[in-house]
C-alpha positions as CSV (number, residue, x, y, z in Angstrom):
1,M,18.7,14.6,24.9
2,S,17.9,16.5,22.0
3,R,15.0,15.7,19.8
4,H,15.3,14.2,16.1
5,A,14.8,17.1,13.4
6,T,11.8,15.2,11.9
7,I,9.7,15.7,15.0
8,T,9.4,19.2,14.6
9,Q,9.2,19.2,10.7
10,S,5.7,19.3,9.0
11,Y,4.6,16.3,6.9
12,Q,5.3,18.4,3.7
13,E,9.0,19.2,4.8
14,R,9.6,15.4,5.8
15,A,8.2,14.6,2.3
16,S,10.7,16.6,0.6
17,L,13.8,14.8,2.6
18,P,16.3,13.2,0.2
19,K,16.3,9.9,1.6
20,T,12.3,9.9,1.9
21,S,11.3,7.1,-0.5
22,P,8.7,7.9,-3.3
23,V,5.8,6.1,-1.5
24,A,6.7,7.6,1.9
25,S,6.8,11.2,0.4
26,Y,3.4,10.7,-1.5
27,L,1.8,9.5,2.0
28,L,3.4,12.4,3.8
29,R,1.9,14.7,1.2
30,L,-1.2,13.2,1.3
31,I,-1.7,13.3,4.9
32,A,-0.8,17.1,4.7
33,A,-3.3,17.6,1.9
34,K,-6.1,15.5,3.4
35,Q,-5.4,16.6,6.8
36,T,-5.7,13.2,8.3
37,N,-3.3,10.3,9.2
38,L,-5.9,7.7,9.7
39,C,-5.6,4.2,8.3
40,V,-8.8,2.0,8.6
41,S,-8.3,-1.7,8.8
42,A,-10.8,-3.3,6.5
43,D,-11.5,-6.8,8.7
44,V,-14.5,-7.7,6.1
45,S,-15.1,-11.0,4.4
46,T,-16.8,-10.0,1.2
47,T,-15.9,-7.7,-1.7
48,R,-19.2,-5.8,-1.3
49,E,-18.4,-5.1,2.3
50,L,-14.8,-3.9,1.2
51,L,-15.8,-1.6,-1.4
52,Q,-18.8,-0.3,0.7
53,L,-16.4,0.6,3.5
54,A,-13.8,2.0,1.1
55,E,-16.5,4.4,-0.3
56,E,-17.8,5.2,3.2
57,V,-14.4,6.1,4.8
58,G,-12.2,7.1,1.8
59,D,-12.8,10.8,2.1
60,S,-11.4,10.5,5.8
61,I,-8.5,8.3,5.6
62,C,-4.9,8.5,4.2
63,M,-4.8,4.4,4.0
64,L,-6.9,1.6,3.9
65,K,-5.5,-1.7,5.4
66,T,-6.7,-4.7,3.8
67,H,-6.6,-8.5,4.5
68,A,-7.2,-9.9,0.8
69,D,-6.9,-13.6,2.1
70,I,-10.0,-13.3,4.1
71,I,-12.0,-11.8,1.2
72,N,-14.3,-14.7,0.4
73,D,-15.0,-13.6,-3.1
74,F,-11.9,-11.7,-3.8
75,G,-11.1,-11.3,-7.5
76,P,-10.6,-9.0,-10.5
77,R,-13.9,-7.1,-9.3
78,T,-12.5,-6.6,-6.0
79,I,-9.1,-5.4,-7.4
80,Q,-10.7,-3.0,-10.0
81,G,-13.3,-1.8,-7.5
82,L,-10.6,-1.0,-4.8
83,K,-8.3,0.7,-7.2
84,E,-11.1,3.1,-8.6
85,I,-12.3,4.0,-5.1
86,A,-8.7,4.6,-4.0
87,A,-7.9,6.8,-6.9
88,K,-11.0,8.8,-6.5
89,K,-11.0,9.3,-2.9
90,H,-7.2,9.8,-2.7
91,F,-5.9,7.0,-0.2
92,L,-3.1,4.2,-0.3
93,V,-4.1,0.6,0.1
94,F,-2.1,-1.5,2.5
95,E,-2.2,-5.2,2.1
96,D,-1.3,-6.5,5.6
97,R,0.0,-9.8,4.2
98,K,3.0,-10.1,6.4
99,F,5.2,-11.9,3.8
100,G,7.4,-14.4,5.7
101,D,9.2,-17.0,3.4
102,I,12.2,-17.4,1.1
103,G,12.7,-14.8,-1.6
104,S,11.4,-16.9,-4.5
105,T,8.2,-17.9,-2.7
106,V,7.3,-14.5,-1.5
107,Q,7.8,-13.1,-5.1
108,K,5.4,-15.6,-6.4
109,Q,3.0,-14.7,-3.4
110,F,3.2,-11.0,-4.2
111,T,3.0,-11.2,-8.0
112,A,1.0,-14.4,-8.9
113,G,-1.8,-16.4,-7.7
114,P,-5.6,-15.2,-7.2
115,L,-4.4,-12.2,-5.1
116,Q,-2.0,-10.5,-7.6
117,I,-1.1,-8.1,-4.7
118,V,1.6,-6.4,-6.9
119,R,-1.3,-5.2,-9.0
120,W,-3.2,-3.3,-6.3
121,A,-1.5,-2.9,-3.1
122,N,0.6,0.5,-2.7
123,I,2.2,-0.8,0.6
124,I,2.9,-4.3,1.9
125,N,4.8,-5.6,5.0
126,A,7.0,-8.7,5.8
127,H,8.5,-10.6,8.6
128,I,12.3,-9.9,8.8
129,F,12.9,-13.4,10.3
130,P,13.7,-14.8,7.0
131,G,16.4,-12.2,6.7
132,P,17.2,-9.2,4.5
133,A,16.8,-11.0,1.4
134,I,13.1,-11.0,1.8
135,I,13.1,-7.2,1.1
136,T,15.4,-7.7,-1.9
137,A,13.0,-10.4,-3.4
138,L,9.9,-8.1,-2.9
139,S,11.7,-5.1,-4.3
140,Q,12.8,-6.9,-7.3
141,A,9.4,-8.5,-7.8
142,A,7.8,-4.9,-7.7
143,H,10.4,-3.6,-10.2
144,D,9.9,-6.5,-12.5
145,A,6.2,-6.2,-12.3
146,V,6.2,-2.4,-13.3
147,T,8.7,-3.0,-16.1
148,S,6.6,-5.8,-17.4
149,L,3.4,-4.0,-17.2
150,N,5.2,-1.1,-18.9
151,T,3.8,1.4,-16.7
152,A,5.3,4.2,-14.7
153,V,4.8,4.5,-10.9
154,T,3.1,8.1,-10.5
155,T,1.8,9.8,-7.6
156,S,-0.4,13.0,-7.5
157,I,-2.6,14.7,-5.1
158,S,-5.4,17.0,-6.4
């Protein structure tokens, strides 16, 4: 049995492959630049704990996995603080929401309500049992949010 080509490629080489998505490409380049593939799960219940953890581990990780729905005081201060620390420390934020409903519902869960996940999470996940339409719905919601905010999605590593 032959090995798949990506097994022998560097993260940098994999980031440059034509079929690598922009976020995956950024993550692979980030892993190479920071020389870490660590993702820390932030299973905490307050904004203070979340931001403190992000500050403490940010230099050593490529991704912080959050559970926004268990942060008792989640709000604009949480979002702003997390975005600032992630930008300063160069890591992605992965909201482990596990979306699992019909398209219109997951779009609202992603873009609206108290969590406004589309505004701060770089990566999300979803159950596939609702079918492939869930991916289409989340992708469309992300596209619409970027368009309505009149912003471009940019990735850079200093």
